[in-house]
C-alpha positions as a printed Julia matrix, in Angstrom:
355×3 Matrix{Float64}:
 74.34  102.59  254.06
 71.19  104.53  253.13
 69.95  104.63  249.55
 67.17  106.76  248.01
 65.6   105.67  244.75
 63.66  108.24  242.66
 61.19  106.77  240.34
 58.52  108.1   238.01
 55.45  106.38  239.47
 54.16  103.63  241.66
 52.38  101.93  238.68
 52.39   98.17  238.4
 55.09   97.04  236.17
 58.58   95.49  235.77
 60.43   98.66  237.03
 58.52   98.62  240.3
 58.89   94.83  240.94
 62.58   95.01  240.09
 63.07   97.82  242.45
 61.12   95.99  245.31
 63.28   92.86  244.64
 66.49   94.89  244.89
 65.38   96.72  248.07
 64.43   93.4   249.66
 67.72   91.85  248.79
 69.68   94.79  250.19
 67.58   94.84  253.39
 68.69   91.28  254.09
 72.25   92.71  254.16
 71.38   95.54  256.51
 71.16   98.31  253.98
 68.25  100.75  254.23
 66.49  101.91  251.09
 63.63  104.36  250.53
 61.76  105.42  247.39
 60.49  108.82  246.17
 57.78  108.57  243.55
 56.82  111.52  241.32
 53.33  110.16  240.68
 50.92  107.86  242.65
 49.46  104.81  240.8
 47.92  101.37  241.25
 51.09   99.49  242.11
 51.68  101.12  245.47
 50.87   97.81  247.13
 54.22   96.42  245.84
 55.95   98.93  248.29
 53.73   98.35  251.32
 56.73   97.1   253.4
 59.07   99.82  252.02
 59.36  103.43  253.09
 58.19  105.47  250.26
 57.07  109.12  249.59
 55.36  111.1   246.86
 56.88  114.53  246.09
 55.56  117.11  243.59
 57.89  120.0   243.96
 61.65  120.71  243.91
 61.3   122.09  247.38
 59.72  118.84  248.77
 62.43  116.74  247.12
 65.27  118.92  248.53
 63.78  118.78  251.99
 63.75  114.91  251.8
 67.35  114.9   250.75
 68.32  117.14  253.63
 66.61  115.08  256.27
 67.28  111.58  254.75
 71.03  111.41  255.32
 71.46  109.23  252.12
 74.76  107.84  250.94
 73.39  107.18  247.43
 70.65  108.79  245.32
 69.63  106.76  242.31
 67.37  108.31  239.62
 65.36  105.75  237.56
 64.36  107.04  234.15
 63.05  110.47  235.35
 65.71  113.2   235.88
 63.45  116.17  236.46
 64.63  116.59  240.02
 68.38  116.05  239.28
 69.11  119.77  239.05
 67.74  120.18  242.59
 69.98  117.88  244.34
 71.45  120.16  247.06
 74.87  121.52  246.51
 75.68  120.41  250.05
 74.82  116.79  249.38
 78.07  114.73  249.84
 76.87  111.23  248.65
 76.88  109.56  245.25
 74.29  110.16  242.42
 73.38  107.45  239.93
 71.16  107.27  236.86
 69.59  104.01  236.04
 68.82  102.92  232.45
 66.22  100.12  232.19
 65.45  100.27  228.5
 66.17  102.44  225.45
 64.28  105.4   223.75
 64.69  109.0   222.8
 63.9   110.33  226.21
 66.67  108.34  227.84
 69.15  109.44  225.18
 68.2   112.99  225.97
 68.55  112.38  229.77
 72.12  111.18  229.15
 72.91  114.39  227.34
 71.48  116.27  230.33
 73.77  114.24  232.65
 76.76  115.35  230.51
 75.67  119.0   230.83
 74.89  119.09  234.46
 77.84  116.97  235.61
 76.06  115.71  238.75
 75.99  112.07  238.19
 78.78  109.74  239.29
 77.7   106.68  237.35
 75.05  105.2   235.0
 73.61  101.82  235.89
 72.32   99.64  233.03
 70.1    96.79  233.67
 71.33   94.9   230.65
 74.7    94.51  228.84
 73.33   95.67  225.47
 72.55   99.06  226.89
 76.14   99.95  227.89
 77.46  100.88  224.47
 74.27  102.83  223.75
 74.72  104.8   226.87
 78.44  105.42  226.29
 77.72  106.78  222.83
 75.54  109.45  224.23
 77.8   110.66  227.08
 80.13  113.54  226.4
 81.75  113.64  229.89
 83.64  110.98  231.79
 80.98  109.04  233.65
 81.35  105.44  234.85
 78.98  103.06  233.21
 78.06   99.73  234.87
 75.81   96.82  234.2
 73.94   95.86  237.44
 71.4    93.24  236.33
 68.39   92.11  238.32
 67.31   89.94  241.22
 64.31   87.55  241.51
 62.24   87.66  244.57
 62.42   84.42  246.57
 58.62   84.08  246.52
 58.97   82.97  242.96
 59.19   79.19  243.4
 56.94   76.28  242.4
 53.71   76.44  244.51
 51.93   73.13  245.09
 48.1    73.1   244.98
 47.76   72.54  248.69
 50.02   75.65  249.27
 47.73   78.06  247.35
 46.82   81.32  248.95
 44.85   82.62  246.08
 41.51   80.72  246.04
 40.63   82.22  242.52
 43.91   81.11  240.8
 43.11   80.04  237.3
 43.29   76.4   236.36
 43.57   75.25  232.66
 40.95   73.04  231.07
 41.48   69.29  231.51
 44.41   68.04  229.31
 45.23   71.5   227.99
 48.72   72.97  227.99
 48.99   76.61  228.71
 50.78   78.96  226.39
 51.15   82.15  228.45
 51.69   85.72  227.31
 52.62   87.87  230.27
 53.19   91.38  229.24
 51.52   94.8   228.63
 49.06   94.8   225.76
 51.01   96.93  223.38
 52.63   96.57  219.91
 56.13   96.2   221.04
 55.17   93.05  223.03
 54.28   91.56  219.65
 50.99   90.03  220.75
 49.85   89.48  217.02
 52.81   87.01  216.67
 51.77   85.26  219.82
 48.31   84.68  218.46
 49.62   83.34  215.12
 51.95   80.88  216.85
 49.08   79.68  219.04
 46.96   79.26  215.99
 49.68   76.94  214.54
 49.92   75.08  217.82
 46.26   74.64  218.28
 46.25   72.43  215.1
 48.55   69.93  216.63
 48.04   69.96  220.39
 45.46   70.75  223.01
 46.45   74.26  224.15
 45.07   77.06  226.14
 46.4    80.56  225.49
 46.55   82.72  228.55
 46.89   86.59  228.15
 48.1    87.83  231.5
 48.06   91.69  231.37
 46.91   94.99  232.56
 44.25   96.23  230.28
 45.46   99.87  230.17
 45.26  100.03  226.25
 41.69   99.1   225.61
 42.01   99.53  221.83
 44.86   97.12  221.7
 43.08   94.65  223.91
 40.06   94.66  221.56
 42.31   93.93  218.69
 43.86   91.01  220.42
 40.44   89.54  221.13
 39.35   90.0   217.54
 42.54   88.31  216.39
 41.82   85.33  218.67
 38.29   85.02  217.19
 39.61   85.1   213.63
 42.17   82.44  214.53
 39.79   79.97  216.15
 41.29   80.64  219.51
 38.27   82.57  221.14
 36.85   79.44  222.89
 40.04   78.4   224.49
 41.75   81.6   225.26
 41.72   83.15  228.7
 42.33   86.82  229.56
 43.56   87.66  233.12
 43.65   91.28  234.24
 45.47   93.0   237.07
 46.71   90.01  238.85
 48.8    91.23  241.83
 52.49   90.29  241.53
 52.43   88.24  244.7
 49.86   85.89  243.1
 52.02   85.33  239.95
 54.03   82.42  241.5
 50.67   80.46  241.65
 49.82   81.29  238.1
 53.15   80.31  236.7
 53.04   77.15  238.77
 49.81   76.19  237.0
 51.46   76.96  233.68
 54.26   74.52  234.5
 51.9    71.79  235.87
 49.87   71.88  232.59
 52.94   71.02  230.63
 52.87   74.51  229.19
 55.35   77.34  228.52
 55.92   80.99  228.47
 55.9    82.37  224.95
 57.56   85.77  224.78
 57.46   87.3   221.24
 58.29   90.86  222.26
 60.47   92.97  219.93
 62.39   94.59  222.63
 63.02   94.4   226.41
 65.22   95.84  229.23
 65.82   92.57  231.14
 62.41   90.94  231.3
 60.94   89.99  234.69
 58.35   88.02  232.61
 61.27   85.77  231.65
 63.07   85.59  235.0
 60.1    84.98  237.17
 58.61   81.91  235.5
 62.22   80.6   234.86
 62.6    80.59  238.67
 59.48   78.43  238.95
 60.64   75.99  236.24
 58.54   77.06  233.31
 60.27   76.55  229.95
 60.7    79.75  227.88
 60.35   80.16  224.09
 61.32   83.71  223.18
 62.38   85.93  220.4
 66.12   86.37  220.02
 66.43   90.02  221.03
 68.77   91.93  223.34
 67.99   91.74  226.97
 66.19   88.4   226.7
 69.14   86.69  224.99
 71.24   87.74  227.88
 69.16   85.55  230.14
 68.46   82.67  227.66
 71.11   80.55  226.13
 69.4    78.74  223.27
 68.99   75.07  223.77
 70.27   75.24  227.34
 67.79   77.18  229.54
 65.3    78.21  226.91
 64.66   78.4   223.2
 65.2    81.51  221.01
 63.68   82.12  217.58
 64.08   84.9   215.05
 61.3    87.49  215.25
 58.63   86.66  212.63
 59.62   83.04  212.17
 56.24   81.51  213.09
 57.19   78.08  211.91
 60.3    77.72  214.1
 58.61   79.26  217.08
 55.78   76.76  216.88
 58.33   73.98  216.43
 60.28   75.05  219.48
 57.06   75.42  221.56
 55.85   72.01  220.6
 59.25   70.59  221.6
 59.33   72.3   224.94
 55.87   70.97  225.66
 56.04   67.42  224.16
 59.8    66.34  224.43
 60.05   65.31  228.04
 63.92   65.04  227.84
 64.2    68.5   226.41
 61.57   69.99  228.78
 63.27   68.63  231.85
 66.65   69.99  230.74
 65.25   73.38  230.19
 63.59   73.43  233.59
 66.8    72.26  235.4
 69.02   74.7   233.56
 66.61   77.55  234.01
 66.56   77.03  237.79
 70.43   76.89  237.8
 70.52   80.23  235.94
 68.31   81.88  238.45
 70.38   80.41  241.41
 73.76   81.39  239.94
 73.01   84.72  238.29
 69.76   86.27  239.58
 69.45   85.22  243.18
 69.25   88.08  245.73
 72.58   87.25  247.35
 74.4    87.17  244.04
 72.71   90.49  243.0
 73.62   92.22  246.27
 77.3    91.16  246.1
 77.43   92.44  242.48
 75.55   95.73  243.19
 77.62   96.63  246.29
 80.75   95.84  244.32
 79.81   98.4   241.79
 79.02  101.0   244.41
 82.4   100.49  246.01
 84.06  101.45  242.72
 82.55  104.96  242.78
């Protein structure tokens, strides 16, 4: 089988690492995948071992389809080249939904009008009814989930490959925020929770992000200063994805957690990847994330805006050894049973077989 994925850009983000993980998992089962990008960006290194192209015109796209002999073409977000799939193409065409906004709703209406898509793949369960409500033609809608790259496992200090990997201050527990610096990621709530925790424990807030939004970043830094966190906060920019296992391993060793206050997600890699390393997760109870986390089993969920409860849960995940060990063990089981590459491939190929 040969699959072509069509993605908006090679920027560094969850879409790109998720796609890389999938392609790697499929490759292990003898399935060849390639990627067409519409725009070049800083995350190209993620695809250094994957065949990928950049196309800028319908003609270039059609030429690639004609020579590629693909069994499946899967469009991720962008549908600008969908009308140019050659009429002679005999394979299956998919559209992938990784989140929700007005543009995606409009794309689903385009799918209904063009009648060129055989199925829509949703990365999370909550997206399926949203998708079905927008479709006016009979198109199959599936939930295909995600896979975690095997490189995400606990890295011991003697195994480090990144000599500049950050290390927390002595005795400090890391509270990590790993997300884009934008309002939907709810960084201001993260700061408020850390302010509360700082009064009862020795913590070190880590902001792991790409500083693409400079105005928002400045606001975060100002909020840290107002909250008395400036001297203990650490900002980490543009960390390559292959170094993140070492970073998350340091969070775990410090006795810390991932604190994810985001308002919305597709199916967050910033939850799955640290979970695979054994880092306890405290998160807002929102769609996408609450499909991964079962409260009290493999993580702790709080209602958005409930600072007191979030701080209580974070303190428990760091200070209650029995609870912490249970969250770690159950999180690792979740990854193994639901998000390992082999489990993912079996599910994904099963969906393709139904087309």
